[in-house]
Backbone as a printed PyTorch tensor [residue, N CA C, xyz], in Angstrom:
tensor([[[ 20.1760,  -6.2710,  28.1910],
         [ 19.5670,  -5.9710,  26.9000],
         [ 20.7000,  -5.7620,  25.8980]],

        [[ 20.5190,  -6.2870,  24.6930],
         [ 21.5960,  -6.0990,  23.7120],
         [ 21.6620,  -4.6450,  23.2510]],

        [[ 22.7830,  -4.2770,  22.6710],
         [ 23.0450,  -2.8790,  22.3100],
         [ 21.9990,  -2.3110,  21.3620]],

        [[ 21.6220,  -3.0900,  20.3580],
         [ 20.6620,  -2.6160,  19.3590],
         [ 19.3140,  -2.2940,  20.0090]],

        [[ 18.8490,  -3.1750,  20.8860],
         [ 17.5600,  -2.9510,  21.5370],
         [ 17.6430,  -1.8410,  22.5730]],

        [[ 18.7760,  -1.7180,  23.2410],
         [ 18.9650,  -0.6310,  24.1980],
         [ 18.9360,   0.7190,  23.4810]],

        [[ 19.6160,   0.7970,  22.3630],
         [ 19.6170,   2.0280,  21.5740],
         [ 18.2080,   2.3570,  21.0800]],

        [[ 17.4810,   1.3450,  20.6310],
         [ 16.1000,   1.5620,  20.1920],
         [ 15.2520,   2.0760,  21.3460]],

        [[ 15.3710,   1.4550,  22.5060],
         [ 14.6150,   1.8810,  23.6830],
         [ 14.8960,   3.3450,  24.0050]],

        [[ 16.1530,   3.7190,  24.0360],
         [ 16.5160,   5.1020,  24.3870],
         [ 16.0580,   6.0930,  23.3200]],

        [[ 16.1540,   5.7090,  22.0600],
         [ 15.6940,   6.5950,  20.9780],
         [ 14.1890,   6.8080,  21.0550]],

        [[ 13.4630,   5.7260,  21.3200],
         [ 12.0060,   5.8450,  21.4450],
         [ 11.6680,   6.7380,  22.6270]],

        [[ 12.3270,   6.5330,  23.7390],
         [ 12.0370,   7.3560,  24.9230],
         [ 12.3410,   8.8340,  24.6700]],

        [[ 13.3530,   9.1130,  23.8880],
         [ 13.6550,  10.4980,  23.5300],
         [ 12.5210,  11.0840,  22.6800]],

        [[ 12.0370,  10.3140,  21.7220],
         [ 10.9110,  10.7750,  20.8970],
         [  9.6450,  10.9350,  21.7390]],

        [[  9.4670,  10.0770,  22.7420],
         [  8.2900,  10.1860,  23.6060],
         [  8.2700,  11.5190,  24.3420]],

        [[  9.4330,  12.0090,  24.7240],
         [  9.5060,  13.3220,  25.3690],
         [  9.0550,  14.4080,  24.3930]],

        [[  9.4460,  14.2770,  23.1390],
         [  9.0040,  15.2260,  22.1070],
         [  7.4940,  15.1510,  21.9370]],

        [[  6.9710,  13.9350,  21.8570],
         [  5.5230,  13.7430,  21.7010],
         [  4.7730,  14.3480,  22.8780]],

        [[  5.2630,  14.1290,  24.0960],
         [  4.6190,  14.7170,  25.2740],
         [  4.5910,  16.2410,  25.1850]],

        [[  5.6810,  16.8270,  24.7150],
         [  5.7320,  18.2800,  24.5610],
         [  4.7390,  18.7920,  23.5300]],

        [[  4.5890,  18.0640,  22.4450],
         [  3.6270,  18.4720,  21.4120],
         [  2.2080,  18.3330,  21.9410]],

        [[  1.9290,  17.2210,  22.6180],
         [  0.6000,  17.0550,  23.2140],
         [  0.3060,  18.1990,  24.1830]],

        [[  1.2790,  18.5760,  24.9960],
         [  1.0900,  19.6740,  25.9500],
         [  0.8110,  20.9880,  25.2250]],

        [[  1.4960,  21.2270,  24.1220],
         [  1.2790,  22.4580,  23.3530],
         [ -0.1070,  22.4790,  22.7120]],

        [[ -0.6370,  21.2960,  22.4010],
         [ -1.9670,  21.2100,  21.7830],
         [ -3.1000,  21.3040,  22.8050]],

        [[ -2.7780,  21.0810,  24.0680],
         [ -3.7990,  21.0170,  25.1090],
         [ -4.7590,  22.2100,  25.1190]],

        [[ -4.2710,  23.4410,  25.0750],
         [ -5.2070,  24.5730,  25.1650],
         [ -5.9730,  24.8820,  23.8690]],

        [[ -5.6490,  24.2110,  22.7970],
         [ -6.2550,  24.5450,  21.4980],
         [ -7.7610,  24.2830,  21.4910]],

        [[ -8.4950,  25.2800,  21.0070],
         [ -9.9400,  25.1670,  20.8090],
         [-10.2180,  25.7050,  19.4130]],

        [[-10.8590,  24.8840,  18.5980],
         [-11.1350,  25.2790,  17.2170],
         [-12.6180,  25.1760,  16.9180]],

        [[-13.1010,  26.1370,  16.1590],
         [-14.4510,  26.0600,  15.6110],
         [-14.4320,  26.7510,  14.2540]],

        [[-15.5720,  26.8660,  13.6320],
         [-15.6420,  27.4080,  12.2710],
         [-15.1370,  28.8450,  12.1700]],

        [[-15.0740,  29.5580,  13.2970],
         [-14.6500,  30.9640,  13.2640],
         [-13.1860,  31.1610,  13.6740]],

        [[-12.4740,  30.0910,  13.8950],
         [-11.0750,  30.1920,  14.3190],
         [-10.2550,  30.9020,  13.2430]],

        [[ -9.4820,  31.9290,  13.6310],
         [ -8.6530,  32.6430,  12.6510],
         [ -7.6430,  31.7110,  11.9720]],

        [[ -7.3270,  32.0030,  10.7350],
         [ -6.4420,  31.1660,   9.9340],
         [ -5.0710,  30.9810,  10.5820]],

        [[ -4.5240,  32.0310,  11.1940],
         [ -3.2110,  31.9010,  11.8360],
         [ -3.2380,  30.8950,  12.9860]],

        [[ -4.3340,  30.8570,  13.7350],
         [ -4.4730,  29.8630,  14.8060],
         [ -4.5820,  28.4590,  14.2180]],

        [[ -5.2830,  28.3420,  13.1030],
         [ -5.3900,  27.0470,  12.4110],
         [ -4.0160,  26.5640,  11.9590]],

        [[ -3.2250,  27.4830,  11.4590],
         [ -1.8820,  27.1230,  10.9870],
         [ -1.0250,  26.6050,  12.1430]],

        [[ -1.1000,  27.2590,  13.2890],
         [ -0.3070,  26.8330,  14.4480],
         [ -0.7250,  25.4340,  14.8970]],

        [[ -2.0160,  25.2030,  15.0370],
         [ -2.4910,  23.8820,  15.4670],
         [ -2.1750,  22.8390,  14.4010]],

        [[ -2.3780,  23.1900,  13.1390],
         [ -2.0570,  22.2650,  12.0510],
         [ -0.5880,  21.8920,  12.0480]],

        [[  0.2620,  22.8590,  12.2760],
         [  1.7080,  22.6070,  12.3230],
         [  2.0620,  21.6470,  13.4620]],

        [[  1.4420,  21.8580,  14.6030],
         [  1.7170,  20.9730,  15.7450],
         [  1.2080,  19.5580,  15.4880]],

        [[  0.0370,  19.4320,  14.8660],
         [ -0.4800,  18.1000,  14.5230],
         [  0.4330,  17.4180,  13.5070]],

        [[  0.9080,  18.1900,  12.5530],
         [  1.8650,  17.6920,  11.5560],
         [  3.1140,  17.1580,  12.2600]],

        [[  3.6520,  17.9330,  13.1870],
         [  4.8500,  17.5220,  13.9170],
         [  4.5830,  16.3130,  14.8110]],

        [[  3.3840,  16.2480,  15.3670],
         [  3.0270,  15.1100,  16.2100],
         [  3.0970,  13.8190,  15.4100]],

        [[  2.4910,  13.8120,  14.2400],
         [  2.5490,  12.5880,  13.4410],
         [  3.9860,  12.2920,  13.0080]],

        [[  4.7420,  13.3200,  12.6740],
         [  6.1500,  13.0980,  12.3050],
         [  6.9100,  12.3930,  13.4310]],

        [[  6.6490,  12.7810,  14.6700],
         [  7.3340,  12.1590,  15.8050],
         [  6.9230,  10.6930,  15.9550]],

        [[  5.6310,  10.4120,  15.7980],
         [  5.1840,   9.0160,  15.8330],
         [  5.8340,   8.2270,  14.7010]],

        [[  5.8370,   8.7960,  13.5120],
         [  6.4110,   8.0900,  12.3700],
         [  7.9080,   7.8480,  12.5740]],

        [[  8.5850,   8.7620,  13.2240],
         [ 10.0020,   8.5640,  13.5170],
         [ 10.2010,   7.3220,  14.3870]],

        [[  9.3660,   7.1630,  15.3960],
         [  9.4310,   5.9660,  16.2410],
         [  9.1870,   4.7200,  15.4030]],

        [[  8.1630,   4.7630,  14.5680],
         [  7.8090,   3.5830,  13.7740],
         [  8.9090,   3.2230,  12.7750]],

        [[  9.5460,   4.2240,  12.2130],
         [ 10.6560,   3.9570,  11.2840],
         [ 11.8250,   3.3060,  12.0190]],

        [[ 12.0990,   3.7750,  13.2180],
         [ 13.1760,   3.1760,  14.0070],
         [ 12.8730,   1.7100,  14.3300]],

        [[ 11.6270,   1.4310,  14.6720],
         [ 11.2270,   0.0570,  14.9780],
         [ 11.3510,  -0.8090,  13.7300]],

        [[ 10.8550,  -0.3090,  12.6090],
         [ 10.9460,  -1.0740,  11.3600],
         [ 12.4040,  -1.3380,  11.0050]],

        [[ 13.2340,  -0.3410,  11.1730],
         [ 14.6630,  -0.5130,  10.8630],
         [ 15.3050,  -1.5520,  11.7830]],

        [[ 14.9390,  -1.5240,  13.0530],
         [ 15.5490,  -2.4380,  14.0260],
         [ 15.1080,  -3.8850,  13.8380]],

        [[ 13.8580,  -4.0850,  13.4140],
         [ 13.3310,  -5.4440,  13.3690],
         [ 13.0840,  -5.9970,  11.9690]],

        [[ 12.6580,  -5.1520,  11.0660],
         [ 12.2920,  -5.6590,   9.7450],
         [ 13.3510,  -5.3940,   8.6870]],

        [[ 14.2790,  -4.5170,   8.9940],
         [ 15.4330,  -4.2170,   8.1400],
         [ 15.1210,  -3.4530,   6.8670]],

        [[ 13.9140,  -3.4940,   6.3620],
         [ 13.6400,  -2.7760,   5.1220],
         [ 12.3590,  -1.9720,   5.2350]],

        [[ 12.3710,  -0.8720,   4.5750],
         [ 11.1750,  -0.0730,   4.3940],
         [ 11.3990,   0.7030,   3.1070]],

        [[ 10.8120,   0.2200,   2.0570],
         [ 10.9890,   0.8730,   0.7650],
         [ 10.1310,   2.1280,   0.7200]],

        [[ 10.7850,   3.2480,   0.4680],
         [ 10.0750,   4.5180,   0.4200],
         [  9.5150,   4.7280,  -0.9780]],

        [[  8.3960,   4.0800,  -1.2140],
         [  7.6880,   4.2120,  -2.4800],
         [  6.2730,   4.6740,  -2.1670]],

        [[  5.4730,   4.8660,  -3.1850],
         [  4.0970,   5.3190,  -2.9690],
         [  3.4050,   4.4170,  -1.9470]],

        [[  2.7690,   5.0220,  -0.9800],
         [  2.0190,   4.2680,   0.0120],
         [  2.8250,   3.7560,   1.1900]],

        [[  4.1080,   4.1060,   1.2640],
         [  4.9270,   3.5450,   2.3380],
         [  4.5290,   4.0490,   3.7120]],

        [[  3.9830,   5.2680,   3.7940],
         [  3.6010,   5.8120,   5.0990],
         [  2.5110,   4.9630,   5.7470]],

        [[  1.4880,   4.6260,   4.9770],
         [  0.4100,   3.8040,   5.5330],
         [  0.8790,   2.3690,   5.7340]],

        [[  1.7550,   1.8880,   4.8770],
         [  2.3050,   0.5370,   5.0530],
         [  3.0690,   0.4440,   6.3720]],

        [[  3.8620,   1.4540,   6.6680],
         [  4.6010,   1.4870,   7.9260],
         [  3.6370,   1.4510,   9.1100]],

        [[  2.6000,   2.2560,   9.0390],
         [  1.6170,   2.3040,  10.1130],
         [  0.9240,   0.9520,  10.2750]],

        [[  0.5730,   0.3290,   9.1780],
         [ -0.0610,  -0.9990,   9.2450],
         [  0.8720,  -2.0230,   9.8910]],

        [[  2.1350,  -1.9520,   9.5450],
         [  3.1060,  -2.8880,  10.1310],
         [  3.1520,  -2.7830,  11.6460]],

        [[  2.9640,  -1.5840,  12.1590],
         [  3.0940,  -1.3820,  13.5980],
         [  1.9950,  -2.0700,  14.3900]],

        [[  0.8880,  -2.4130,  13.7450],
         [ -0.1490,  -3.1340,  14.4790],
         [ -0.0270,  -4.6500,  14.3170]],

        [[  0.9810,  -5.0880,  13.5640],
         [  1.1990,  -6.5180,  13.3810],
         [  2.0370,  -7.0870,  14.5230]],

        [[  1.5640,  -8.1920,  15.0710],
         [  2.3440,  -8.9400,  16.0480],
         [  3.1490,  -9.9550,  15.2540]],

        [[  4.4460,  -9.7740,  15.1830],
         [  5.3010, -10.6710,  14.4030],
         [  6.2630, -11.4200,  15.3330]],

        [[  5.6720, -11.9910,  16.3910],
         [  6.4670, -12.7950,  17.3210],
         [  7.0460, -13.9840,  16.5780]],

        [[  8.2370, -14.3600,  16.8100],
         [  9.1330, -13.9610,  17.8920],
         [ 10.0130, -12.7660,  17.5410]],

        [[  9.7920, -12.1420,  16.3830],
         [ 10.6350, -11.0130,  15.9830],
         [ 10.3590,  -9.8000,  16.8570]],

        [[  9.0870,  -9.4180,  16.9290],
         [  8.6950,  -8.2940,  17.7870],
         [  7.1870,  -8.3450,  18.0090]],

        [[  6.7180,  -7.7440,  19.1040],
         [  5.2770,  -7.6640,  19.3350],
         [  4.6700,  -6.5060,  18.5390]],

        [[  3.3530,  -6.4600,  18.5030],
         [  2.6700,  -5.3070,  17.9140],
         [  3.0150,  -4.0700,  18.7420]],

        [[  3.0590,  -2.9380,  18.0800],
         [  3.3520,  -1.6810,  18.7680],
         [  2.0510,  -0.9870,  19.1530]],

        [[  1.0720,  -1.0280,  18.2500],
         [ -0.2100,  -0.3560,  18.4620],
         [ -1.3480,  -1.3300,  18.1900]],

        [[ -2.5240,  -0.9980,  18.7140],
         [ -3.7050,  -1.7960,  18.4230],
         [ -4.5360,  -1.1040,  17.3390]],

        [[ -5.6700,  -1.7000,  17.0030],
         [ -6.5070,  -1.1690,  15.9180],
         [ -7.0410,   0.2260,  16.2390]],

        [[ -7.3620,   0.4740,  17.4970],
         [ -7.8760,   1.7930,  17.8830],
         [ -6.8130,   2.8760,  17.6830]],

        [[ -5.6060,   2.6120,  18.1340],
         [ -4.5210,   3.5800,  17.9440],
         [ -4.2100,   3.7390,  16.4640]],

        [[ -4.2550,   2.6310,  15.7220],
         [ -4.0280,   2.7010,  14.2800],
         [ -5.0050,   3.6830,  13.6350]],

        [[ -6.2880,   3.5740,  13.9650],
         [ -7.3020,   4.4450,  13.3530],
         [ -7.0270,   5.9170,  13.6640]],

        [[ -6.6460,   6.2110,  14.8830],
         [ -6.3730,   7.6020,  15.2650],
         [ -5.0930,   8.1150,  14.5940]],

        [[ -4.0780,   7.2700,  14.5750],
         [ -2.8360,   7.6500,  13.8990],
         [ -3.0420,   7.7990,  12.4000]],

        [[ -3.8730,   6.9610,  11.8160],
         [ -4.1320,   7.0670,  10.3860],
         [ -4.8350,   8.3820,  10.0610]],

        [[ -5.7160,   8.8290,  10.9330],
         [ -6.3530,  10.1380,  10.7440],
         [ -5.3010,  11.2450,  10.7950]],

        [[ -4.3660,  11.1410,  11.7270],
         [ -3.2890,  12.1370,  11.8060],
         [ -2.3820,  12.0700,  10.5840]],

        [[ -2.1340,  10.8720,  10.1030],
         [ -1.3110,  10.7080,   8.8890],
         [ -1.9930,  11.3800,   7.7030]],

        [[ -3.2940,  11.1520,   7.5520],
         [ -4.0270,  11.7730,   6.4390],
         [ -4.0460,  13.2950,   6.5870]],

        [[ -4.2010,  13.7680,   7.8300],
         [ -4.1720,  15.2090,   8.0500],
         [ -2.8060,  15.7850,   7.6820]],

        [[ -1.7510,  15.0940,   8.0740],
         [ -0.4100,  15.5810,   7.7430],
         [ -0.2450,  15.7130,   6.2330]],

        [[ -0.7260,  14.7300,   5.5000],
         [ -0.6490,  14.7830,   4.0370],
         [ -1.3990,  16.0140,   3.5180]],

        [[ -2.5860,  16.2420,   4.0350],
         [ -3.3700,  17.4150,   3.6400],
         [ -2.6150,  18.6980,   3.9880]],

        [[ -2.0860,  18.7640,   5.1920],
         [ -1.3850,  19.9610,   5.6480],
         [ -0.1800,  20.2650,   4.7650]],

        [[  0.5690,  19.2300,   4.4080],
         [  1.7430,  19.4100,   3.5490],
         [  1.3680,  19.8530,   2.1440]],

        [[  0.2200,  19.4090,   1.6730],
         [ -0.1720,  19.6300,   0.2800],
         [ -0.9890,  20.8920,   0.0660]],

        [[ -1.5380,  21.4380,   1.1230],
         [ -2.4740,  22.5530,   1.0030],
         [ -1.7390,  23.8830,   1.1620]],

        [[ -1.2820,  24.4170,   0.0590],
         [ -0.5530,  25.6810,   0.1430],
         [ -1.2180,  26.7980,  -0.6420]],

        [[ -2.3010,  26.5170,  -1.3350],
         [ -2.9820,  27.5680,  -2.0960],
         [ -4.3620,  27.8870,  -1.5430]],

        [[ -4.7590,  27.2210,  -0.4750],
         [ -6.0790,  27.4610,   0.1090],
         [ -5.9440,  27.5410,   1.6260]],

        [[ -6.9790,  28.0500,   2.2600],
         [ -6.9840,  28.1370,   3.7180],
         [ -7.2570,  26.7750,   4.3410]],

        [[ -6.7600,  26.6120,   5.5510],
         [ -7.0410,  25.4040,   6.3190],
         [ -8.4640,  25.4690,   6.8610]],

        [[ -9.1270,  24.3440,   6.8750],
         [-10.4930,  24.2540,   7.3920],
         [-10.4240,  23.9810,   8.8950]],

        [[-10.8750,  24.9270,   9.7270],
         [-10.7790,  24.7210,  11.1730],
         [-11.5700,  23.5050,  11.6560]],

        [[-12.6550,  23.1810,  10.9890],
         [-13.4440,  22.0090,  11.3810],
         [-12.6430,  20.7330,  11.1120]],

        [[-11.9590,  20.6810,   9.9900],
         [-11.1240,  19.5160,   9.6500],
         [ -9.9670,  19.3810,  10.6380]],

        [[ -9.3840,  20.5000,  11.0150],
         [ -8.3000,  20.4720,  12.0010],
         [ -8.8330,  20.0170,  13.3560]],

        [[-10.0410,  20.4510,  13.7050],
         [-10.6460,  20.0470,  14.9790],
         [-10.8380,  18.5330,  15.0490]],

        [[-11.1770,  17.9170,  13.9280],
         [-11.3200,  16.4500,  13.8850],
         [ -9.9720,  15.7920,  14.1800]],

        [[ -8.9280,  16.2540,  13.5210],
         [ -7.5890,  15.6950,  13.7520],
         [ -7.1360,  15.9490,  15.1910]],

        [[ -7.4440,  17.1190,  15.7140],
         [ -7.0830,  17.4480,  17.0950],
         [ -7.7760,  16.5060,  18.0750]],

        [[ -9.0360,  16.2200,  17.8320],
         [ -9.7720,  15.2970,  18.7000],
         [ -9.1640,  13.8980,  18.6530]],

        [[ -8.7800,  13.4440,  17.4710],
         [ -8.1280,  12.1280,  17.3450],
         [ -6.8050,  12.1180,  18.1130]],

        [[ -6.0700,  13.2260,  18.0410],
         [ -4.8080,  13.3230,  18.7830],
         [ -5.0650,  13.2320,  20.2830]],

        [[ -6.0940,  13.9040,  20.7530],
         [ -6.4110,  13.8590,  22.1860],
         [ -6.8360,  12.4500,  22.6120]],

        [[ -7.6030,  11.7930,  21.7730],
         [ -7.9950,  10.4100,  22.0680],
         [ -6.7650,   9.5010,  22.0770]],

        [[ -5.8670,   9.7360,  21.1540],
         [ -4.6380,   8.9490,  21.0760],
         [ -3.7920,   9.1430,  22.3310]],

        [[ -3.7500,  10.3560,  22.8160],
         [ -2.9530,  10.6520,  24.0150],
         [ -3.4030,   9.8030,  25.2010]],

        [[ -4.6900,   9.4870,  25.2410],
         [ -5.2220,   8.7020,  26.3570],
         [ -4.8390,   7.2250,  26.2800]],

        [[ -4.6090,   6.6990,  25.0790],
         [ -4.3540,   5.2580,  24.9370],
         [ -2.9110,   4.9160,  24.5720]],

        [[ -2.1910,   5.8490,  23.9930],
         [ -0.8500,   5.5840,  23.4700],
         [  0.1720,   5.1670,  24.5310]],

        [[  0.2620,   5.8440,  25.6700],
         [  1.3330,   5.5180,  26.6210],
         [  1.3460,   4.0520,  27.0610]],

        [[  0.1830,   3.4790,  27.3070],
         [  0.1140,   2.0780,  27.7250],
         [  0.6460,   1.1730,  26.6240]],

        [[  0.3050,   1.4810,  25.3850],
         [  0.7200,   0.6320,  24.2720],
         [  2.2260,   0.6920,  24.0390]],

        [[  2.8050,   1.8710,  24.0710],
         [  4.2450,   1.9550,  23.8120],
         [  5.0370,   1.3850,  24.9900]],

        [[  4.5430,   1.5710,  26.2070],
         [  5.2390,   0.9840,  27.3610],
         [  5.2010,  -0.5380,  27.2920]],

        [[  4.0750,  -1.0920,  26.8670],
         [  3.9660,  -2.5450,  26.7040],
         [  4.9900,  -3.0290,  25.6700]],

        [[  5.1060,  -2.2840,  24.5770],
         [  6.0810,  -2.6410,  23.5510],
         [  7.5030,  -2.5700,  24.1080]],

        [[  7.8260,  -1.4970,  24.8110],
         [  9.1740,  -1.3320,  25.3620],
         [  9.4990,  -2.4210,  26.3880]],

        [[  8.5140,  -2.7970,  27.1950],
         [  8.7250,  -3.8950,  28.1430],
         [  8.9870,  -5.1990,  27.3940]],

        [[  8.2710,  -5.4100,  26.3030],
         [  8.4610,  -6.6310,  25.5070],
         [  9.8540,  -6.6960,  24.8940]],

        [[ 10.3290,  -5.5630,  24.3810],
         [ 11.6680,  -5.6170,  23.7790],
         [ 12.7420,  -5.7320,  24.8540]],

        [[ 12.4710,  -5.2240,  26.0590],
         [ 13.4280,  -5.4060,  27.1580],
         [ 13.5290,  -6.8900,  27.5100]],

        [[ 12.3810,  -7.5710,  27.5700],
         [ 12.3960,  -9.0160,  27.8340],
         [ 13.0930,  -9.7600,  26.7040]],

        [[ 12.8180,  -9.3360,  25.4740],
         [ 13.4610,  -9.9580,  24.3130],
         [ 14.9770,  -9.7800,  24.3890]],

        [[ 15.3970,  -8.5820,  24.7390],
         [ 16.8280,  -8.3100,  24.8640],
         [ 17.4670,  -9.1170,  25.9730]],

        [[ 16.7690,  -9.2540,  27.0970],
         [ 17.3000, -10.0430,  28.2140],
         [ 17.3900, -11.5150,  27.8280]],

        [[ 16.3850, -11.9980,  27.1370],
         [ 16.3790, -13.3920,  26.6860],
         [ 17.5200, -13.6470,  25.7030]],

        [[ 17.7220, -12.7110,  24.7890],
         [ 18.8090, -12.8310,  23.8100],
         [ 20.1620, -12.8500,  24.5170]],

        [[ 20.3210, -11.9930,  25.5140],
         [ 21.5850, -11.9280,  26.2580],
         [ 21.8310, -13.2330,  27.0110]],

        [[ 20.7700, -13.7910,  27.6230],
         [ 20.9180, -15.0680,  28.3330],
         [ 21.2820, -16.1840,  27.3610]],

        [[ 20.6430, -16.1860,  26.1950],
         [ 20.9370, -17.2200,  25.1920],
         [ 22.3900, -17.1390,  24.7310]],

        [[ 22.8940, -15.9320,  24.5620],
         [ 24.2950, -15.7610,  24.1560],
         [ 25.2470, -16.2550,  25.2340]],

        [[ 24.8300, -16.0860,  26.4850],
         [ 25.6730, -16.5070,  27.6080],
         [ 25.5140, -17.9960,  27.9060]],

        [[ 24.5910, -18.6570,  27.1980],
         [ 24.3760, -20.0840,  27.4020],
         [ 23.4470, -20.4060,  28.5500]],

        [[ 22.7740, -19.3700,  29.0920],
         [ 21.8280, -19.5890,  30.1820],
         [ 20.4740, -19.9730,  29.6050]],

        [[ 19.6540, -20.7110,  30.3650],
         [ 18.3070, -21.0270,  29.8820],
         [ 17.4290, -19.7860,  29.8960]],

        [[ 16.4960, -19.6960,  28.9600],
         [ 15.5940, -18.5430,  28.8630],
         [ 14.6360, -18.5420,  29.9520]]])
């Protein structure tokens, strides 16, 4: 595997460990309309961090393959949309439409969480985001492993081509 793809693989795997830790911390969370505000803040913070970790992976992928990501209005959703695009032979899709929908809910929640500093968090709204995170946890590992396997093959193919071997 070439150096750039190897570094990307290792960086993603490091972020995956962070994501697993956040998912584990969210596991015991139970929210309803009577959940105390401090508990809402803790769960909201973890959901915020969860999306940040996913976005970190997506930014690394965009940097490695697409070279540009203009940080202007709407770039967060643009980045997420890019991750479901299969742009072979450059790179495969990272996520499917189902994962996109769940991640987009987390992205919107993160925006709300960052912006809401003068009012209380709505435990019902947090519960919706938490449920999407739990659903994502069930489907995400297969998708990212498929992506990592694809870039490993791409890296091996690139290395063979450089060495003059047939693909």
